ROGUDREN-626840 format. One record per residue (C-alpha): residue number from 1; residue in three letters; x, y, z. Coordinates in nm, 4 decimals, always signed. Example, Ala and Ser with C-alpha at 12.3 -4.5 7.8 and 13.67 -1.06 7.14 Angstrom:
# residues 2
    k    r        px        py        pz
    1  ALA   +1.2300   -0.4500   +0.7800
    2  SER   +1.3670   -0.1060   +0.7140
***
This chain:
# residues 204
    k    r        px        py        pz
    1  MET   +6.2214   -0.1775   +3.0429
    2  GLY   +6.0631   -0.5442   +3.0778
    3  VAL   +6.2716   -0.8463   +3.2938
    4  ASP   +6.3196   -0.9850   +2.9645
    5  LYS   +6.5237   -0.6881   +2.8671
    6  LEU   +6.7021   -0.6385   +3.1781
    7  ARG   +6.8087   -1.0220   +3.1172
    8  GLU   +6.9384   -0.9535   +2.8008
    9  GLN   +7.1085   -0.6435   +2.8776
   10  LEU   +7.2719   -0.7691   +3.1898
   11  ASN   +7.4016   -1.1370   +3.0260
   12  GLN   +7.6050   -0.9765   +2.7639
   13  ASN   +7.9904   -0.9831   +2.7578
   14  GLN   +8.1427   -0.8318   +3.0346
   15  PRO   +8.4699   -0.7173   +3.1800
   16  LEU   +8.6847   -0.9664   +3.3995
   17  PHE   +8.6347   -0.7469   +3.6614
   18  ILE   +8.4549   -0.3998   +3.7660
   19  GLY   +8.7070   -0.0902   +3.6338
   20  GLU   +8.8734   -0.3292   +3.3916
   21  ASP   +8.8132   -0.1178   +3.0742
   22  THR   +8.9694   +0.1683   +3.2610
   23  ALA   +9.2734   +0.0119   +3.4281
   24  PHE   +9.6104   -0.0099   +3.3292
   25  ARG   +9.6601   -0.3294   +3.1340
   26  SER   +9.9737   -0.5282   +3.0726
   27  ALA  +10.0554   -0.8607   +2.9381
   28  VAL  +10.3889   -1.0552   +3.0258
   29  LEU  +10.5419   -1.3869   +2.8797
   30  ILE  +10.6792   -1.6652   +3.1293
   31  PRO  +10.9505   -1.7688   +2.8452
   32  LEU  +11.0192   -2.1757   +2.8480
   33  VAL  +11.3640   -2.2615   +2.6934
   34  TRP  +11.4973   -2.6331   +2.6370
   35  VAL  +11.9063   -2.5916   +2.7555
   36  GLU  +12.0941   -2.8853   +2.8673
   37  GLU  +11.8184   -3.1422   +2.8226
   38  GLN  +11.5366   -2.9852   +3.0496
   39  TRP  +11.3096   -2.6695   +3.0492
   40  HIS  +11.4381   -2.3575   +3.2122
   41  VAL  +11.2385   -2.0213   +3.2436
   42  LEU  +11.3817   -1.7465   +3.0941
   43  PHE  +11.4444   -1.3937   +3.2902
   44  GLU  +11.5266   -1.0279   +3.2074
   45  VAL  +11.7070   -0.7990   +3.4203
   46  ARG  +11.5662   -0.4745   +3.3049
   47  SER  +11.8383   -0.2150   +3.1858
   48  LEU  +11.9868   -0.0107   +3.4534
   49  LYS  +11.9069   +0.3084   +3.1878
   50  MET  +11.5181   +0.2124   +3.2571
   51  ARG  +11.3013   +0.5270   +3.4584
   52  LYS  +11.1137   +0.2774   +3.6592
   53  GLN  +11.2242   -0.0520   +3.8050
   54  PRO  +11.6198   -0.0379   +3.6757
   55  GLY  +11.7916   -0.3670   +3.7848
   56  ASP  +11.4631   -0.5749   +3.8653
   57  ILE  +11.4722   -0.9086   +3.7412
   58  SER  +11.1481   -0.9839   +3.5175
   59  PHE  +10.9281   -1.1083   +3.2400
   60  PRO  +10.9088   -1.0303   +2.8959
   61  GLY  +10.6197   -0.7836   +2.8595
   62  GLY  +10.4286   -0.4772   +2.9115
   63  LYS  +10.1768   -0.1898   +2.8490
   64  ILE   +9.9010   -0.3393   +2.6032
   65  ASP   +9.8633   -0.0776   +2.3486
   66  PRO   +9.5276   +0.0520   +2.2148
   67  THR   +9.6676   -0.1109   +1.8436
   68  ASP   +9.7504   -0.4534   +2.0076
   69  ALA   +9.4033   -0.6635   +1.9078
   70  SER   +9.4752   -0.8715   +2.2912
   71  PRO   +9.6653   -0.8947   +2.5654
   72  LEU   +9.8177   -1.2085   +2.3723
   73  GLU   +9.9069   -0.9881   +2.1166
   74  ALA  +10.1020   -0.7546   +2.3595
   75  ALA  +10.3048   -0.9962   +2.5394
   76  ILE  +10.4464   -1.1702   +2.2285
   77  ARG  +10.5080   -0.7907   +2.0462
   78  GLU  +10.6968   -0.6951   +2.3842
   79  THR  +10.8649   -1.0579   +2.3963
   80  HIS  +10.9538   -0.9646   +2.0034
   81  GLU  +11.0680   -0.6050   +2.0795
   82  GLU  +11.2801   -0.6824   +2.4159
   83  LEU  +11.4401   -1.0241   +2.3379
   84  GLY  +11.4326   -1.0123   +1.9667
   85  ILE  +11.2702   -1.3239   +1.9028
   86  ASP  +11.0623   -1.3084   +1.5772
   87  SER  +10.7111   -1.4177   +1.6935
   88  LYS  +10.6571   -1.7510   +1.4669
   89  ASP  +10.9450   -1.8849   +1.6862
   90  ILE  +10.7108   -1.8260   +2.0371
   91  GLU  +10.4682   -2.0786   +2.0830
   92  VAL  +10.2366   -1.9863   +2.3518
   93  ILE  +10.0861   -2.3010   +2.5399
   94  ALA   +9.8849   -2.1704   +2.7874
   95  SER   +9.7346   -1.8232   +2.9284
   96  LEU   +9.7113   -1.8029   +3.3448
   97  SER   +9.4903   -1.6094   +3.5635
   98  PRO   +9.5046   -1.2284   +3.5133
   99  PHE   +9.6989   -1.0925   +3.8255
  100  VAL   +9.4888   -0.8345   +3.9206
  101  THR   +9.6500   -0.6146   +4.1909
  102  SER   +9.4036   -0.3704   +4.2500
  103  SER   +9.0957   -0.2104   +4.0529
  104  THR   +9.3264   +0.0279   +3.8759
  105  PHE   +9.6107   -0.2307   +3.7306
  106  VAL   +9.5934   -0.6259   +3.5552
  107  VAL   +9.8256   -0.8197   +3.4527
  108  TYR   +9.7754   -1.1107   +3.1630
  109  PRO  +10.0213   -1.3541   +3.1927
  110  PHE  +10.0976   -1.6293   +2.9621
  111  VAL  +10.3245   -1.9393   +2.9136
  112  ALA  +10.5155   -1.9653   +2.5904
  113  VAL  +10.8091   -2.1499   +2.4333
  114  LEU  +11.0812   -2.0112   +2.2557
  115  HIS  +11.2347   -2.2395   +1.9493
  116  SER  +11.4995   -1.9392   +1.8821
  117  TYR  +11.7449   -2.0141   +2.1832
  118  PRO  +12.0291   -1.8959   +2.2925
  119  ILE  +11.8980   -1.5377   +2.2330
  120  HIS  +12.2187   -1.3680   +2.0690
  121  SER  +12.1029   -0.9972   +2.1161
  122  PHE  +11.8560   -0.8374   +2.3134
  123  ASN  +11.7277   -0.4470   +2.3441
  124  LYS  +12.0153   -0.3215   +2.5630
  125  ASP  +11.7501   -0.0036   +2.5959
  126  GLU  +11.5208   -0.2196   +2.7781
  127  VAL  +11.7310   -0.5365   +2.9011
  128  GLU  +12.0557   -0.5266   +3.0898
  129  SER  +12.1010   -0.9084   +3.0395
  130  ILE  +11.9385   -1.2333   +3.0518
  131  PHE  +11.9311   -1.5919   +3.2518
  132  THR  +11.7442   -1.8749   +3.2868
  133  ILE  +11.6697   -2.0855   +3.5816
  134  PRO  +11.5817   -2.4692   +3.5682
  135  LEU  +11.1973   -2.5319   +3.5905
  136  LYS  +11.3037   -2.8153   +3.8099
  137  TRP  +11.4808   -2.6323   +4.0659
  138  LEU  +11.1755   -2.3942   +4.0680
  139  GLU  +10.9299   -2.6726   +4.1521
  140  ASN  +11.1387   -2.7773   +4.4291
  141  TYR  +11.2437   -2.4287   +4.5846
  142  SER  +11.0453   -2.2866   +4.8444
  143  PRO  +10.9839   -1.9411   +4.7773
  144  TYR  +10.9313   -1.6894   +5.1263
  145  CYS  +10.7134   -1.4397   +5.1921
  146  HIS  +10.7536   -1.0777   +5.3807
  147  LEU  +10.4330   -0.8450   +5.4563
  148  VAL  +10.4037   -0.4976   +5.3476
  149  SER  +10.1696   -0.2618   +5.5048
  150  VAL   +9.9473   -0.0432   +5.2777
  151  GLU   +9.7641   +0.2504   +5.4548
  152  PRO   +9.5183   +0.4159   +5.3089
  153  LYS   +9.5890   +0.7860   +5.2794
  154  PRO   +9.2656   +1.0306   +5.1526
  155  SER   +9.3377   +1.3281   +4.9637
  156  THR   +9.3453   +1.6884   +5.1011
  157  ASP   +9.0056   +1.7661   +4.9510
  158  PHE   +8.8227   +1.4244   +5.0604
  159  PRO   +8.4367   +1.5046   +5.1251
  160  TYR   +8.4527   +1.4166   +5.5085
  161  HIS   +8.1529   +1.5529   +5.5342
  162  LYS   +7.9296   +1.3404   +5.3429
  163  ILE   +8.0352   +0.9998   +5.5599
  164  MET   +7.9829   +0.8796   +5.8927
  165  ASN   +8.2232   +0.9757   +6.1482
  166  GLY   +8.3754   +1.2365   +5.8943
  167  ALA   +8.7184   +1.3167   +5.9437
  168  GLU   +8.7337   +1.0059   +6.2483
  169  TYR   +8.6565   +0.7495   +6.0135
  170  GLN   +8.8610   +0.4537   +6.0605
  171  TRP   +9.0368   +0.3599   +5.7573
  172  ARG   +9.1070   -0.0235   +5.6995
  173  SER   +9.4787   -0.0571   +5.6748
  174  ARG   +9.6028   -0.3852   +5.4699
  175  SER   +9.8919   -0.6443   +5.4309
  176  ILE  +10.0173   -0.7589   +5.0845
  177  GLU  +10.2239   -1.0167   +5.0440
  178  GLU  +10.5341   -1.0005   +4.8818
  179  TRP  +10.7012   -1.3391   +4.7710
  180  PHE  +11.1298   -1.3695   +4.7180
  181  PHE  +11.3172   -1.6534   +4.5415
  182  ASP  +11.6693   -1.6365   +4.5697
  183  TYR  +11.8820   -1.8088   +4.2714
  184  GLY  +12.2740   -1.7573   +4.3321
  185  ASP  +12.2847   -1.3465   +4.2870
  186  TYR  +11.9843   -1.3107   +4.1656
  187  THR  +11.6849   -1.2270   +4.3994
  188  ILE  +11.3085   -1.2430   +4.1751
  189  TRP  +11.0721   -1.0240   +4.3975
  190  GLY  +10.7524   -0.8143   +4.3010
  191  LEU  +10.4888   -0.8701   +4.0237
  192  THR  +10.7228   -1.1536   +3.8562
  193  ALA  +10.7702   -1.3537   +4.2109
  194  ARG  +10.3917   -1.3653   +4.2521
  195  ILE  +10.3273   -1.4744   +3.8819
  196  LEU  +10.6155   -1.7327   +3.9043
  197  LYS  +10.5142   -1.8737   +4.2329
  198  TYR  +10.1496   -1.9460   +4.0738
  199  PHE  +10.2785   -2.0639   +3.7317
  200  ILE  +10.4686   -2.3332   +3.9614
  201  GLU  +10.2076   -2.4091   +4.1733
  202  ARG   +9.9633   -2.4813   +3.8574
  203  LEU  +10.2427   -2.7558   +3.7445
  204  LYS  +10.2402   -2.8714   +4.0695
***
């Protein structure tokens, strides 16, 4: 294979990062609504019946299905399924940088204006309740951070005999940042807080 062919092969479209094509991919929508003459961000409280993270605060969104043409289509579909809003009432105004939590998990965030508000019904199987926070309040708020230590734990059949130092190999632990926003009785943290923080920083 000549250099020109190599160049052609290597300059074809590539995934965003190595592993994206096999990662768990999800998409979320940051919904903006007009309330009392100012913009608010809308949040969901996950249903207490949910198997994963019941009661946590999140943006509408979820797993990108094979039938979704794009992450954006998945975000709109999930918003419709969770909040009952017709897609024609969802005006997407921006896409944000994907949040790559690891090589096996990525979230694609989008910002949209919801032209159907107040929301009179939502999917009670997935959403316990909804609430909004004024955008100006979020811009003036200082979230706080706590560190979580992540320790590598190799599987029991890990081939130590193939690496230098074997079972004495010094694995590197790392710390991840967990950000928190407190608003009244609500605490936003985890993936939602990380995306929210990035969104607010972009506005500033």
